[in-house]
C-alpha positions in Angstrom: -5.8 -13.9 17.7 -6.4 -11.0 19.9 -9.6 -10.3 21.8 -10.1 -7.1 19.8 -12.5 -7.2 16.8 -10.6 -6.7 13.6 -7.2 -7.4 15.0 -5.1 -10.6 15.1 -2.7 -9.1 17.6 0.3 -10.2 15.6 3.2 -8.4 13.7 5.2 -10.4 11.2 8.9 -9.5 11.4 11.0 -10.6 8.4 14.8 -10.2 8.6 15.8 -9.5 5.0 19.4 -10.3 5.7 18.9 -13.7 7.3 15.5 -14.7 6.0 14.3 -15.3 9.5 10.5 -14.8 10.0 8.9 -14.4 13.4 5.5 -13.5 14.7 5.5 -11.0 17.5 2.5 -10.3 19.7 1.1 -6.8 19.8 0.8 -5.8 23.5 -2.9 -5.8 24.4 -2.5 -2.3 25.9 -1.4 -1.0 22.5 -4.5 -2.4 20.9 -6.5 -0.5 23.5 -4.5 2.7 23.5 -3.8 3.1 19.7 -7.2 2.4 18.1 -7.4 2.0 14.3 -4.9 1.0 11.7 -3.4 4.4 11.7 -2.9 4.7 15.4 -1.4 1.3 15.8 0.7 1.5 12.7 2.2 4.8 13.7 2.9 3.4 17.2 4.8 0.5 15.6 6.7 2.9 13.3 7.6 5.2 16.1 8.8 2.4 18.4 11.1 1.1 15.6 12.4 4.4 14.2 13.2 6.4 17.3 16.7 5.0 17.8 19.1 8.0 17.2 22.1 7.5 15.0 20.8 4.5 13.2 21.8 4.5 9.5 18.6 4.7 7.4 19.8 1.8 5.3 21.4 -0.3 7.9 20.0 -3.8 8.9 19.1 -2.3 12.3 16.7 0.1 10.6 13.3 -1.4 9.8 11.6 -1.4 6.4 8.0 -0.9 7.3 5.1 -1.3 4.8 2.1 0.7 5.6 -1.1 -0.2 3.8 -3.0 2.5 2.0 -5.8 2.2 4.5 -3.5 4.1 7.0 -4.0 7.1 4.8 -7.7 6.5 4.1 -9.4 5.4 7.3 -10.2 8.0 10.0 -9.2 7.7 13.6 -12.2 6.3 15.5 -11.5 7.6 19.0 -9.1 9.9 20.8 -8.2 13.6 20.3 -7.8 13.1 16.6 -11.1 11.3 16.2 -12.3 11.7 12.6 -8.9 12.8 11.3 -7.1 11.0 8.5 -3.3 10.6 8.4 -2.1 12.9 5.6 0.2 11.1 3.2 2.1 14.3 2.5 2.8 14.9 6.2 3.9 11.3 6.6 6.3 11.7 3.6 7.6 14.9 5.1 8.4 13.1 8.3 10.3 10.4 6.4 12.2 13.1 4.5 13.2 14.8 7.7 14.2 11.5 9.2 16.7 10.9 6.3 17.8 14.5 6.2 18.5 14.7 9.9 20.9 11.7 9.5 22.8 13.3 6.6 21.2 11.1 3.9 19.6 12.3 0.6 15.9 11.5 1.1 15.3 11.2 -2.7 17.8 8.5 -3.3 18.3 7.2 0.3 22.0 7.5 0.1 24.4 9.6 2.1 24.9 13.2 1.0 28.4 14.7 0.3 28.6 16.1 3.8 27.9 12.7 5.3 30.5 11.0 3.0 33.1 13.5 4.1 32.2 12.9 7.8 32.7 9.2 7.1 36.0 9.8 5.3 34.7 8.7 2.0 34.6 10.2 -1.5 32.2 7.8 -3.2 30.1 4.7 -2.5 
């Protein structure tokens, strides 16, 4: 358990391919710097999604579940104090993430241009 009220300081990583489950400590500096569920959740998301060229559906790409409170609770400190993460903006970011990689964001499968780039006709 972390020294911060309301935090356990632990992320649960589950590898869906192998079934391996591991607890990973949240760096104490992250708990200080990214206050609130939104701030910390977005930091974790950013750290894990920023690798360029990762296939959106590959095992290297994380599947992250973000609780509804990330879109309901306001930031408590910082330049965005009082602001709430907008679900539509978040969804737009994910759409762009898929689109930038040549994948159809609605069905999370490669589009025709990506298939041609890969030398495929169908999956």
